[in-house]
TORKOLNU-197238 format. One line per 5 residues: number of its first residue (from 1); their letters; for each residue x, z negated, y of C-alpha. Coordinates in steps of 0.2 Angstrom, whole numbers. Each point is the difference from the previous one (the first is absolute). Example, Ala and Ser with C-alpha at 12.3 -4.5 7.8 and 13.67 -1.06 7.14 Angstrom:
<nutors>
1> AS> 62,-39,-22; 6,3,17
</nutors>
This chain:
<nutors>
1> MAQDS> 413,-1118,-991; 13,3,-15; -6,12,-14; -6,-12,-14; 8,1,-17
6> YALAV> -17,3,-8; -3,17,10; 17,4,-10; -10,-1,-17; 0,19,-5
11> SQSLW> 0,-2,-18; -17,-7,2; -12,15,-7; -15,-4,15; 5,-8,16
16> VGNMF> 3,-18,8; -5,-7,14; 1,-17,10; -6,-8,15; 7,-12,15
21> PRGGS> -3,-14,3; 5,0,-20; -13,-6,-14; 1,-17,-2; 6,-5,16
26> QSEIV> -9,-12,12; -1,5,20; -6,-7,13; -6,6,18; -3,-10,12
31> NVKSF> -9,3,19; 4,20,-2; -14,14,0; 6,7,-16; 9,2,-16
36> DVYVQ> 9,14,-8; 0,6,-18; 12,15,-6; 1,8,-16; 14,11,-7
41> TYKKG> -3,12,-14; 10,12,-11; -3,13,-12; 13,13,-4; -2,15,8
46> VTDRP> -15,-5,9; 7,-14,13; 19,5,-1; -4,17,9; 0,-2,19
51> GQGGN> -16,-5,10; -16,-6,-8; -3,1,-19; -14,11,-4; -16,-8,-7
56> MTCNL> 5,-17,3; -12,-14,6; 4,-19,2; -11,-15,2; 0,-16,5
61> IWSEV> -10,-13,-9; -3,-15,8; -12,-17,0; -2,-16,7; 1,-14,-14
66> DGAGN> -8,-16,-3; 7,-15,-6; 2,5,-18; 9,14,6; -17,12,-4
71> WKNPM> -2,18,10; -15,-3,11; -3,16,8; 13,13,-8; 3,15,14
76> VTRMS> 8,16,-4; 11,8,17; 7,16,-1; 18,0,5; 8,14,11
81> YNGKI> 17,8,-3; 14,-7,9; 16,10,-3; 12,2,-14; 11,-14,-5
86> GNNDQ> 14,9,-9; -10,9,-15; -14,-11,2; -16,3,9; -3,-15,11
91> YKVTI> -20,-3,3; -6,-14,14; -17,-8,4; -3,-12,15; -12,-15,-2
96> SPPPG> -8,-13,10; -6,-14,-10; -8,-15,8; 7,-16,-5; -1,-4,-18
101> RYEFT> 10,2,-18; 2,17,-7; 7,10,-15; 4,18,0; 7,13,-10
106> ANCTD> 2,19,0; -2,15,-10; 5,20,2; -8,15,-8; 7,16,-3
111> MSGST> -17,10,1; 7,16,-7; 1,-10,-18; -12,-15,5; 15,-11,-4
116> TVWQQ> 0,-17,8; 15,-13,1; -4,-17,7; 14,-10,10; 11,-9,-14
121> DGNGR> 3,-17,3; -18,-9,1; -12,-4,16; 7,-4,17; -5,-16,8
126> LTVNA> -4,-1,19; -6,-14,10; -6,4,18; -2,-16,13; 2,-4,17
131> DRSAL> 15,-12,-4; 13,-5,11; 12,-11,-10; 15,4,10; 6,-8,13
136> WVEEA> 10,3,14; 8,-16,5; 12,6,13; 5,15,9; 13,6,-14
141> IIAWN> -9,-10,-16; -13,4,-10; -6,-12,-15; -8,9,-15; -2,-9,-17
146> GYRAA> -5,18,-7; 4,10,-14; 18,-1,-6; 5,18,3; 17,9,3
151> SYELH> -3,4,18; -11,-4,14; -6,9,17; -9,-3,15; -13,13,4
156> YDLDG> -10,1,17; -12,13,9; -4,-2,17; -17,9,-1; -6,-10,-14
161> NLTIP> -1,13,-12; 15,-8,-13; 2,5,-17; 13,-7,-11; 13,14,-7
166> PQSGA> -1,0,-17; 19,3,-1; 12,-11,10; 11,8,13; -13,1,15
171> GIALS> 1,-17,6; 10,-12,7; 11,-8,-16; 2,-18,2; 13,-10,-8
176> FDGQV> -2,-16,-10; 7,-16,9; -6,-13,-13; -14,-12,0; -10,-8,14
181> WHGNY> 1,-18,1; -16,-7,12; 12,-13,9; 6,16,10; -16,5,2
186> AKFPN> -13,-15,5; -14,11,2; -1,7,-17; 4,-15,-11; -10,10,-16
191> ISGYD> 14,12,0; 14,-9,-9; 6,11,-13; -3,16,9; 12,15,-1
196> KWRIP> 8,2,17; 1,20,5; 10,3,14; -3,14,13; 17,11,3
201> AASLS> 7,-5,17; -1,19,4; -19,1,0; -4,-17,8; -2,10,16
206> LVREI> -16,8,-7; -8,-17,-3; -9,-2,15; -8,19,-1; -2,-5,-20
211> LQGQV> -10,-15,5; -13,12,9; -6,10,-15; -6,-4,-18; 14,-6,-10
216> AIAAY> 3,-2,-20; 15,-6,-10; 2,10,-16; 11,-2,-18; 7,13,-9
221> DGSGK> 7,0,-18; 18,7,-5; -8,18,0; -6,-2,17; -17,-1,-6
226> LVNAT> -13,-13,12; -4,-14,-11; -8,-11,12; -6,0,19; -7,-15,10
231> GIQMQ> -4,-1,21; 8,-14,9; -5,-14,10; 8,2,17; -2,-18,8
236> GVLDD> 17,-5,-3; 11,16,7; -12,0,15; 4,-18,3; 18,4,0
241> LYSYS> 0,14,11; -15,-3,10; -3,-21,3; -4,1,20; 0,-16,9
246> GDLGV> -8,8,17; -18,-1,7; -12,12,-7; -19,4,7; -5,2,19
251> LYSDG> 13,-6,11; -2,-2,18; 13,2,13; -7,0,18; -17,5,-5
256> VPTLK> 6,16,-10; -2,-2,-19; 11,7,-14; -5,1,-18; 13,-4,-15
261> LWAPT> -6,3,-18; 14,-2,-14; -3,14,-13; 16,5,-6; -7,12,-15
266> AQAVT> -11,8,12; 5,19,3; -9,-1,16; -12,-12,11; -12,7,13
271> LHRFA> -10,-12,13; -18,3,1; -7,-6,16; -18,-3,5; -7,-2,19
276> DANPA> -12,-13,-9; -8,-7,-16; -14,12,-2; 3,10,-16; -3,15,6
281> TTSIE> 12,-1,14; 16,12,-6; 17,-4,1; 15,7,10; 14,1,-12
286> SPMTL> 18,-6,4; 16,2,-13; 10,-17,-2; 17,1,-2; 9,-6,-14
291> DSPTG> 16,-13,2; 9,5,-16; 11,-15,-3; -15,-13,3; -15,11,-8
296> VWTIT> -9,-4,17; -13,14,9; -1,-4,17; -9,6,15; -3,-4,17
301> GDRSW> -14,3,11; -6,-4,18; -13,-13,7; -14,10,-2; 1,-4,-19
306> DKQYY> -4,-18,2; -15,-4,-9; -1,18,-7; -3,2,-19; 12,9,-13
311> LLEVK> 3,3,-17; 17,6,-10; 2,15,-11; 13,-4,-12; 7,15,-10
316> VYVPS> 6,-8,-16; 3,2,-19; -14,-12,-9; 6,-4,-18; -17,-4,-4
321> TGKIE> -6,18,3; 15,9,-4; -1,10,17; 6,0,17; -15,-7,10
326> SNIVT> -4,0,19; -7,-17,1; -13,-5,14; 4,-18,2; -1,-16,13
331> DPYAV> 15,-9,5; 6,-14,-12; 4,-9,16; -15,2,9; -5,-14,12
336> SLSQN> -19,8,6; -12,11,-10; -14,9,3; -16,-4,-10; 3,0,-19
341> SQRSQ> 18,3,3; -2,18,0; 14,1,16; 14,-12,7; 0,-3,18
346> FVDLY> 14,1,13; 0,-19,6; 12,-9,11; -4,-17,-9; 12,-12,10
351> NDRTL> -2,7,17; -17,6,3; -10,-16,9; -17,9,-5; 3,-5,-17
356> KPAGW> 3,-18,4; -14,-15,3; 4,-9,16; 15,-11,-2; 6,9,-16
361> DSHRK> 19,0,5; 1,-17,7; -11,-7,-15; 6,-17,-8; -1,-5,-17
366> PLFTV> -6,-16,-9; 13,-11,-3; 10,4,-16; 11,-13,-8; 5,3,-18
371> PEDMA> -9,8,-14; -5,-15,-10; -10,-4,16; -12,15,-2; -18,0,-8
376> VYEVH> -7,18,-4; -17,4,-1; -4,17,-8; -12,12,11; -8,18,-3
381> VRDFS> -2,8,16; -17,6,-6; -6,-15,-9; 3,-10,13; -13,7,14
386> RDDQT> -11,14,-9; -15,-13,-3; 4,-12,15; -16,2,10; 10,-7,15
391> VAPEH> 11,15,3; -6,14,7; -6,14,-12; 14,13,6; 14,-15,-4
396> RGKFK> -5,-4,-16; 13,2,-13; 12,5,14; 15,-6,8; -9,-4,17
401> AFTYD> -11,-13,-10; 15,-11,0; 0,0,18; -17,-11,1; 8,-17,7
406> GQNGR> -7,0,16; 15,-2,9; 8,11,14; -15,11,2; -3,4,-18
411> PLSSD> -17,-2,-9; -8,-18,-6; 9,-6,-15; -8,5,-16; -4,-8,-15
416> GMKHL> 15,6,-8; 12,-4,14; -7,-18,1; 4,-3,-17; 18,8,1
421> IALAQ> 4,-9,16; -6,-17,-7; 10,3,-15; 15,4,12; -3,-16,10
426> AGLSH> -1,-9,-19; 18,7,-2; -1,18,-7; 13,10,8; -1,18,-7
431> IHLLP> -14,13,-2; 4,10,-16; -8,18,2; -3,10,-14; 7,18,1
436> AFDIT> -3,4,19; 12,16,1; -7,18,-3; -9,0,-17; -7,15,-9
441> TVNED> -16,-4,-9; -11,-4,14; -6,14,12; 3,-3,16; -16,9,7
446> PAVRI> -14,-12,-1; -13,14,1; 4,6,-19; 2,-18,-7; -14,-6,-10
451> DPDYS> -2,-18,-1; -13,-8,-12; -16,-8,9; 0,-19,-1; -18,-2,-2
456> TLAQY> -2,15,-14; 14,-11,-10; -8,-16,5; -17,4,-9; 9,1,-19
461> DRNSD> 1,-17,-10; 16,-10,2; 7,5,-18; -5,18,1; 11,16,-2
466> QQQAI> -9,10,12; 10,-6,16; 17,5,-8; -8,15,-5; -6,5,18
471> VGQTR> 18,-6,8; 7,11,-15; -9,16,7; 9,-4,17; 17,-3,-7
476> DQDSF> 13,9,11; -13,4,12; -3,-16,7; 11,-11,14; 7,-12,-11
481> NWGYD> 17,0,-9; 13,-14,-1; 13,12,6; 14,2,-13; 0,17,0
486> PYHYG> 13,5,14; 0,17,9; 11,-3,17; 9,-17,0; 3,-2,19
491> VPEGS> -18,3,6; -16,-11,3; -13,5,-12; -13,11,10; -16,-7,-9
496> YATDA> 3,-17,7; 2,8,18; -15,4,10; 6,17,2; 11,7,-14
501> NGTSR> 5,15,12; 16,-4,10; 7,-17,5; -14,-11,0; 6,-8,-16
506> IGEFR> 16,-3,9; -6,-12,14; -14,-7,-10; 12,-6,-14; 10,-7,14
511> EMVQT> -14,-9,9; -5,-7,-18; 19,-8,-1; 0,-5,17; -18,-10,-1
516> LNQNG> 6,-7,-17; 17,-8,6; -9,-6,16; -9,-10,-9; 13,-7,-11
521> LRVVM> 1,13,-14; 14,10,-5; -2,18,-11; 6,5,-16; -2,18,-6
526> DVVYN> -3,4,-17; 10,14,-4; 0,12,-15; 17,8,-2; 0,2,-19
531> HTNAS> -11,16,-1; -10,11,9; -16,6,-3; 4,18,-2; 15,10,-5
536> GQDDK> 7,17,-4; -11,16,7; -16,-13,2; -10,3,17; 5,-17,5
541> SVLDK> 18,-1,-5; 12,-1,14; 18,-5,-8; 0,12,-15; -4,15,13
546> VVPGY> 15,-4,12; 14,-3,-14; -8,3,-19; 5,-12,-13; 11,-12,12
551> YYRCS> -11,-13,5; -8,-5,-19; 9,-9,-14; 1,10,-14; 0,-2,-20
556> CQGHV> 17,7,-7; -9,15,-4; -2,2,18; -20,-3,0; -7,-10,14
561> LETSC> -4,-17,-6; -17,-8,4; 2,-19,-8; -8,-9,16; -17,9,1
566> TPCAD> -7,17,-9; 2,13,9; 11,-7,13; 18,5,-1; 13,-14,1
571> TAAEF> 11,2,15; 21,-2,-3; 5,-14,14; 19,1,-9; 1,17,9
576> DMMQK> 7,-1,18; -14,9,8; -13,-8,-9; 9,-17,6; 1,7,16
581> LMIDT> -19,6,3; -4,-17,-5; 12,-9,12; -4,10,14; -18,-2,-2
586> LVTWA> 0,-18,0; 10,-2,14; -13,11,12; -13,-12,-8; 11,-15,7
591> KAYKV> 5,9,15; -14,9,7; -14,-10,-8; 8,-18,-1; -5,-2,-17
596> DAFRF> 7,-18,-7; 2,1,-18; -1,14,-15; -9,-3,-16; 7,13,-12
601> DLMNF> -12,7,-15; 8,2,-18; 17,-7,10; 7,1,-17; 0,19,0
606> HTVEN> 14,-1,12; 19,-7,-2; 5,-17,7; 12,10,10; -12,11,9
611> IQAID> -11,-16,3; 15,-7,8; 6,13,11; -18,1,7; 1,-18,4
616> NALKG> 17,2,9; -7,13,9; -15,-9,5; 11,-15,3; 11,9,12
621> LTLAN> -13,3,14; 0,-10,14; -9,-6,16; 12,7,12; 2,18,-10
626> DGVDG> -15,3,-7; -13,-13,7; -3,-8,-19; 9,-15,-6; 6,9,-18
631> QTIYL> 5,-19,-5; -18,-6,-1; -5,15,-11; -5,-5,-18; 0,11,-16
636> YGEGW> -11,-1,-16; -6,8,-13; -5,0,-19; 14,-3,-13; -6,6,-15
641> EFGSA> 7,5,-17; -4,17,-2; 1,16,7; 12,15,2; 14,-8,8
646> KDKGL> 1,-12,-12; -1,14,-16; 14,9,8; 10,-15,2; 2,-2,19
651> HYASQ> 3,-17,6; -19,-1,4; -8,-13,12; -8,-13,-11; -2,-17,3
656> FNMAG> 15,-5,-10; 9,14,9; -3,-5,16; 5,-18,-2; 11,-4,13
661> TGIGT> -4,14,12; -12,-10,12; -14,14,-4; -16,-9,-8; -9,7,-15
666> FNDKI> -16,-6,-5; -1,-13,-13; -11,4,-15; 5,-14,-8; -8,-16,10
671> RDAVH> -15,13,1; -3,1,-20; 3,-16,-2; -11,-7,14; -17,12,-6
676> GGYNQ> 4,4,-18; 4,19,7; -7,17,-2; -3,11,-15; -12,15,-3
681> DPTQI> -6,-7,-16; -17,-6,-1; 7,-16,-9; 18,-2,7; -8,-1,18
686> RYQGF> -8,-16,-5; 17,-10,-2; 0,-15,11; 13,-7,11; 3,-16,8
691> INGLS> -12,1,13; -14,5,-10; -1,-10,-16; 15,6,-12; -1,-15,-14
696> YDWNG> -11,-12,9; -15,10,4; -2,16,-14; -9,12,4; -5,3,-18
701> YYYGF> 11,17,-3; 15,2,-11; 12,9,11; 12,8,-18; 18,5,6
706> QGDRS> 0,-4,19; 0,-20,-5; -11,-14,-6; -8,-14,6; 11,-13,-4
711> IGSLR> 5,-14,11; 18,7,-3; -6,17,7; -7,-10,15; 18,-9,3
716> YSMDR> 8,15,-2; -10,7,15; 3,-15,10; 19,2,-3; 0,17,5
721> IRVGL> -11,-5,18; 13,-15,3; 13,14,-1; -10,10,13; -4,-16,10
726> AGSLQ> 19,-2,2; 3,17,8; 0,9,-20; 21,-4,3; 9,6,-16
731> DFQFV> 11,-17,2; -13,-13,3; 0,-13,-14; -14,-11,-4; -6,-8,-18
736> DQNNN> -11,12,-9; -15,-2,-12; 13,-4,-15; 10,-14,10; 15,13,1
741> LIKGI> 9,0,19; -1,20,2; 2,14,16; -14,9,6; 7,16,-8
746> DLNGT> 2,-9,-17; -20,1,0; -1,18,-6; 5,4,16; -12,-9,12
751> GYARD> 15,-3,11; 5,17,6; 5,-3,19; 16,-8,8; -10,-4,18
756> PQETV> -16,-4,4; -4,13,11; 4,12,-16; -17,-6,-8; -16,6,7
761> NYVSK> -14,-11,-8; -17,6,-3; -16,-1,-13; -9,15,7; 2,16,9
766> HDNET> -7,17,2; 4,4,-17; -10,-6,-15; -16,-11,1; 0,-12,14
771> LYDLN> 2,-19,-2; -19,-4,0; -3,14,-14; 13,-5,-10; -7,-19,-1
776> VFKMP> -17,9,-5; 9,5,-15; 10,-14,-4; -10,-16,4; -14,-6,-13
781> PGTSM> -18,8,3; -6,-18,5; 12,-1,13; -7,-7,17; 2,10,16
786> AERVR> 8,-15,7; 13,0,-13; 2,18,3; 4,-2,19; 12,-15,-7
791> AQNLA> 9,11,-11; 1,14,12; 8,-13,13; 12,-7,-11; 7,16,-3
796> LDIIG> 3,2,19; 6,-17,0; 16,5,-13; 4,16,10; -1,-9,18
801> LAQGI> 11,-16,-4; 13,11,-13; 16,2,7; 1,18,5; -9,11,8
806> PFFHM> -20,-2,0; -10,17,-3; -20,1,2; -10,12,-4; -15,4,13
811> GSDML> -14,-10,-7; 7,-9,-11; -3,-16,12; -18,7,0; -4,1,-19
816> RSKSL> 1,20,0; -7,8,-12; 2,20,-3; -15,-3,-15; 14,-1,-13
821> DRNSY> 10,16,3; 17,0,-5; 6,15,10; -10,3,16; 12,12,8
826> NSGDW> -12,14,-1; -16,-10,-4; -8,5,18; -5,-14,14; -15,-7,-11
831> FNRVD> 12,-9,-12; 14,-3,13; -14,-12,13; 7,-14,10; -12,-9,8
836> FTYQK> 6,-12,16; -16,-7,2; 4,-10,-15; -19,3,-7; 5,11,-17
841> NNFGS> 16,2,-10; -5,18,-7; -2,-7,-17; -16,9,-10; 2,17,7
846> GLPPA> -1,10,-16; 11,4,-14; 17,4,9; 6,20,-3; 1,5,-19
851> ADNER> 18,8,2; 9,-16,0; -15,-13,-5; -10,8,-14; 9,-8,-15
856> RWEIM> -6,-17,8; -17,5,6; -9,-9,-16; 9,-18,5; -4,5,19
861> KPLLA> -19,4,-3; -6,-19,-3; 13,-6,15; -5,12,13; -19,-4,-5
866> NAALD> 3,-18,2; -6,-6,17; 7,-17,0; 17,7,1; -3,6,19
871> PSPQD> 6,-13,10; -10,-7,17; 7,2,18; 6,-19,-2; 9,3,-15
876> IMDNV> 9,16,7; 2,-12,17; 8,-12,-12; 12,11,-6; 3,6,19
881> QHMLE> 3,-16,7; 13,-3,-13; 11,12,2; 1,-6,17; 4,-17,-5
886> ILQIR> 14,6,-12; 8,10,13; 2,-13,11; 6,-13,-12; 13,14,-4
891> KSSKL> 3,1,19; 0,-18,3; 18,-4,-9; 16,11,-3; 1,-8,-16
896> FRLET> -13,13,-8; 11,13,8; 17,-4,-7; 13,15,4; 15,-3,-12
901> AADIK> 1,-2,-18; 11,-15,3; -14,-8,10; -13,3,-13; 11,-7,-13
906> SRVQF> 4,-17,7; -16,-2,7; -14,5,-10; -4,-9,-17; -13,-1,-12
911> HNTGS> -8,-14,-7; -13,-1,-17; 13,12,-9; 5,1,-20; -11,-4,-15
916> SQKPA> -10,-14,6; -7,8,16; -19,-1,6; -6,17,-4; -5,11,15
921> MIVMS> 7,-11,14; 17,5,9; 9,-12,9; 12,5,13; 10,-9,16
926> IRDDV> 11,6,11; 13,-12,10; 5,1,19; 15,-13,-3; 13,11,-6
931> GADLD> 9,13,9; -8,6,19; -16,-9,7; -12,13,-3; -16,-11,3
936> PNNEY> -1,-11,15; -15,-8,-7; 3,-2,-18; 15,-5,-12; -10,1,-16
941> IVVLF> -15,13,-7; -8,-2,-16; -13,15,-3; -10,-2,-16; -9,16,-7
946> NGHKI> -15,-7,-12; -7,16,-8; -10,-10,-12; -18,-4,1; 1,-18,-1
951> QQNFT> 8,-12,11; 17,-4,-4; 11,-15,4; 20,1,1; 12,-14,3
956> MPKVR> 17,3,7; 8,-18,1; 14,6,13; -13,2,13; -7,-18,0
961> SLPLS> 0,-7,17; 2,17,8; -11,4,14; -9,16,-9; -15,5,7
966> LHPVQ> -11,17,-1; 6,13,12; -9,-1,17; -7,17,-4; -9,-7,-14
971> QNSHD> -6,-15,6; -9,11,12; -5,13,-13; -15,12,-1; 1,-6,-20
976> PVVKT> -7,-18,-1; 8,0,-19; 17,0,7; -3,-13,13; -2,-13,-17
981> ASFNS> 18,3,-7; 7,-17,1; 18,-8,-1; 3,-19,-7; 17,-5,9
986> SNGEF> -1,-16,-11; 1,10,-16; 6,18,6; -16,7,-7; -8,16,8
991> TIPPQ> -19,2,-5; -3,21,0; -19,7,0; -3,13,-13; 6,19,5
996> TTAVF> 11,-7,16; 16,1,9; 4,-15,9; 14,-2,12; 6,-16,4
1001> VSTQA> 14,-4,13; 12,-14,5; 12,-5,14; 10,-8,-14; 7,7,-15
1006> PAN> 5,-8,-15; 17,-3,-7; 7,14,-11
</nutors>
């Protein structure tokens, strides 16, 4: 440090002092343990002699400050003599402040005369945080929009004890190389305009070593003094140097396992191998070997390792703790686990015959043609059989319950399986399972779980708050959770197996798939790659303990983002090895478990390119090489307009961005138009839709901002439904309520798809209230139960007969209620009950849990108290039978399952449109006299959806004299009302009963 000019001011009568960092400076420390402050003093005749000047003391005075700059808790810290700087005495102190904003100053006293001098230039300012605002985007380039300084350096410490030097010269000097353009770094679209700092070629050989330690970039002023520093986000350079395409996890060759772990920042990895799953069993330790070019650690065992358990000890620097940690962790690529995921297990997933049900390798799938032929039913594994008395107690809530079909020596058909088989025979093609991979929040040891007793809960009033209070007492200790809390992506959930230790879960999951397939049903897995339940050093964190800071999406300051849920860390699928983890585990589910489709939770948190890469990998599987026809695997997910991927400027997988990919997204446009949508507000939840009274049967509530109850609002909803019925195509043309010829995209983006397979139509799923409960809120208080059933059925009709893929929530065909619960993910068994005997629908089971519902308890209480809102078994059966009929109708004609946008645009037409349309009546025709002959039985179909509570007539002059007749399924319908629907061929008039969908078919088509 050069002698400062102030130290030469010998003309002053007393003495002078100054401090570094200088007064008025603003310094920032990031991810370091401490901060050094220096003060230099000069007094003629005292400090200019050799050694420490006598009777001199210096103190640092410092404090955290509040937002107004007030000192909150001033502290005085004695400084120590640190040697001579010219004629100055230098004193030093090291402080280790926790994150916050601080001010500091210093003074020195000549004790012989009790004379004190304060540092001359005012207070210094210090910011202490855990920021990592620089991004190491490739091997030689670091991007940082930091302090404009004179020089920049890269600093590192392999022991994790990095202290940024206050003076330049000790680090790797970086050179300015212009500014970053995001077009060169697609993974970092938010760094355009950042300064680009280049590592000198001579230092590049050190980069792999540097990445194994603590790293920071520092900025220095023209005097070489530190003015700013920050930690560094490493994903870009790790992808650049270590992107790896080979196999990971446990690999078998002739019965011998090899274990591979990608951990390029680790300093050492040790395998801990256990003979069994007993927690008391000690391990045998074996070091793993690093392949430096790939960052992969490897160890090969012998045949005796098969079925043994293991953990990995990863010695690695962890930014969140600022230390080198020795993390004991399971394998991110585990395929089998001990109870509660405490240990991974060596398992030969593909070749071990003991893990396969009889006939597994030769098992054949139900026929699959194209995605448009699909019809999906969403099922929760535990909900499906937990209360089914026809399933053995030990199998209730388990994978095993799906094997109760009475075939091939399996148990006699259960009530639940009878229901699924009937749906399959009617036209259902796929069972969508809510997350069935290894989850975090259900304890897999049944002995320690606490499930409230039904008989205790049943004794309280139907609108009591006691049921939810009792359920709340065991929240997170019971057996229920939806499962959107990933732990290990490649292993079936242990709480759904008869034994959570070891391989039972593997064989039982396969038995479930096999049985469903043999009954005509393919299987969809709900996958949750957008976040993990835990990250950092949490006990249940996996990815972050192996490669800290890599797998998660961060803010510009390097803080992990939690926009999917709290406290769930958003994963970053834009980086190579997170995408690889997704692809590899999905391929495992497809090949090893024969899963047929995947639904992505919050798919909009991933990029379009990421989902397409997955689709390409799965489509590349073949029967000859993989035992699976990848061309039959379908992908769909949520494509909402929010989240960290959107916020960072990534090409995120939203509805509109996925158009043209052939990958499906959930259609909330048709959903909201049908029933009025969801809302947590006590008044907004009353907003009505097409099926439950908008405009034509007002419920008495003023909805406010969401819309009014005018005929215009009804017609707008009807126009949106028309677009949905036409596959939600962007360029489908029709006449809107204002008599304008518009396209689907023109209707506030209602049309977003380019192909019908890209829209997944639904009115309810596990999220939010059930369809029945929504109608309880929305329909007028005096609505009869018969009218409620018809409204429910009408919603299913629209979804079942719309172009695209219909998606049904389990129980939406049984008037299922969750006692008005809007978010039952953790509401226990009581509020999530399903009765496959069709006796009750679960309404009036008490006020739903306070956490997500208390705001609306006051409006719920009188509703739940009303026993007239309990459907009878016959009411439930009316809903059950109707669902079967609508599936049969959809299955009966390919015209309801058109495969191309061109076919929809040429064949589908809407009538009763424009400003003079009849209210609450949608009329759709589909013709088969253009293009290929798709329906050998019919040339023309007319579907009339009458949402009104009154009978309505509609005349179509162009169909006069056509032999239109009610669809055979409806001629023999369980519903006597639909049988009264009629067509008068003499004048082309249809007569449609209230709240009814009528389908008419003809062997002739009218002239265009």
